[in-house]
FIGUGU-507067 format. One record per residue (C-alpha): x, y, z. Coordinates in steps of 0.1 Angstrom, whole numbers. Layout:
! residues N
u:v:w
X:Y:Z
...
***
This chain:
! residues 177
u:v:w
1176:874:757
1195:851:781
1228:855:761
1227:893:766
1216:891:802
1243:898:828
1235:883:862
1247:896:896
1246:883:931
1222:900:955
1217:896:992
1187:906:1013
1196:902:1050
1190:918:1084
1165:916:1113
1136:934:1096
1107:921:1077
1108:920:1039
1137:899:1028
1117:871:1011
1091:897:1000
1119:917:982
1131:885:965
1096:876:955
1090:910:941
1121:906:919
1108:872:908
1075:888:898
1093:915:879
1115:890:862
1086:868:852
1068:898:839
1097:903:815
1097:866:804
1126:855:826
1124:821:842
1128:820:880
1137:792:903
1131:797:941
1146:772:966
1132:778:1000
1154:765:1029
1139:761:1064
1104:764:1051
1078:736:1045
1044:753:1051
1024:763:1020
1020:800:1017
1006:826:993
1038:826:972
1034:790:964
998:795:952
1010:825:931
1039:805:916
1014:779:904
996:806:885
1029:819:871
1042:785:860
1063:777:840
1080:811:845
1083:807:883
1091:775:901
1093:771:940
1105:741:959
1107:739:997
1135:721:1016
1124:726:1052
1104:705:1075
1072:711:1094
1076:725:1128
1103:747:1142
1140:740:1147
1152:739:1183
1179:765:1181
1194:753:1214
1204:720:1198
1227:712:1168
1208:707:1135
1194:672:1130
1205:649:1102
1171:652:1085
1174:690:1084
1209:687:1069
1197:661:1043
1169:685:1032
1193:714:1029
1218:693:1009
1189:684:986
1180:720:983
1216:730:975
1217:703:948
1184:714:933
1194:751:933
1227:741:916
1209:721:890
1185:750:883
1214:774:880
1234:752:857
1205:740:836
1203:771:814
1166:771:819
1165:799:846
1178:834:845
1171:840:882
1178:816:911
1167:826:946
1180:808:977
1154:819:1002
1166:817:1039
1200:804:1029
1218:829:1051
1198:817:1081
1205:780:1072
1242:788:1071
1241:806:1105
1223:776:1120
1249:751:1106
1224:734:1083
1243:745:1052
1280:750:1051
1293:785:1043
1319:770:1020
1291:753:1000
1274:786:994
1306:802:984
1313:774:960
1278:777:946
1284:814:940
1318:808:924
1302:785:899
1274:810:889
1271:814:852
1274:850:840
1238:848:826
1222:840:860
1211:864:887
1214:848:922
1195:862:952
1203:850:988
1179:859:1016
1178:854:1054
1191:870:1085
1228:870:1095
1245:868:1061
1281:856:1066
1307:883:1060
1324:861:1034
1292:858:1015
1285:895:1017
1320:902:1003
1312:879:973
1279:897:965
1274:926:941
1244:941:960
1236:938:997
1205:952:1013
1200:951:1050
1164:952:1063
1162:969:1097
1132:967:1120
1121:1001:1132
1086:990:1144
1067:957:1139
1031:948:1148
1042:913:1159
1056:930:1190
1020:939:1199
1009:903:1195
996:904:1159
999:869:1144
1010:862:1108
981:871:1085
970:850:1055
980:868:1023
1003:893:1041
1028:872:1060
1018:837:1048
***
């Protein structure tokens, strides 16, 4: 099947909820059709429901996290440890993409990592230029760079209209985490 599969580049960006959820929905659909999916999560370290689900879907879905516990201080430049984690993430995503073992590779929160200066925009563009024709690549996160948007085949912007977080509702287990 992989030899007939034509992969494209998709971006889910914007300030609204649902970017990672859309990518995970695509991963679930792909796994249901027997495609293997690799998900590299940037800026995330905490276990969530998607990790538990991926364990049940293994070996079709693999998730690795390249963030750290706690929050980044957005008022300061990124720390060396954050950049090292992101570099490892880019390397692992590239290995997954080039391995021939995955038809879908998702770089979750990569757009935000670029915006924060943790990943170089040029590194993401080089990654996309080296995409094999038989691999679908999905990039998620707020503030996708214009150069990366131009390189994509599909771009969806999530726009917040209303959100219960604004009323003080915390992230709920199984819905947001």
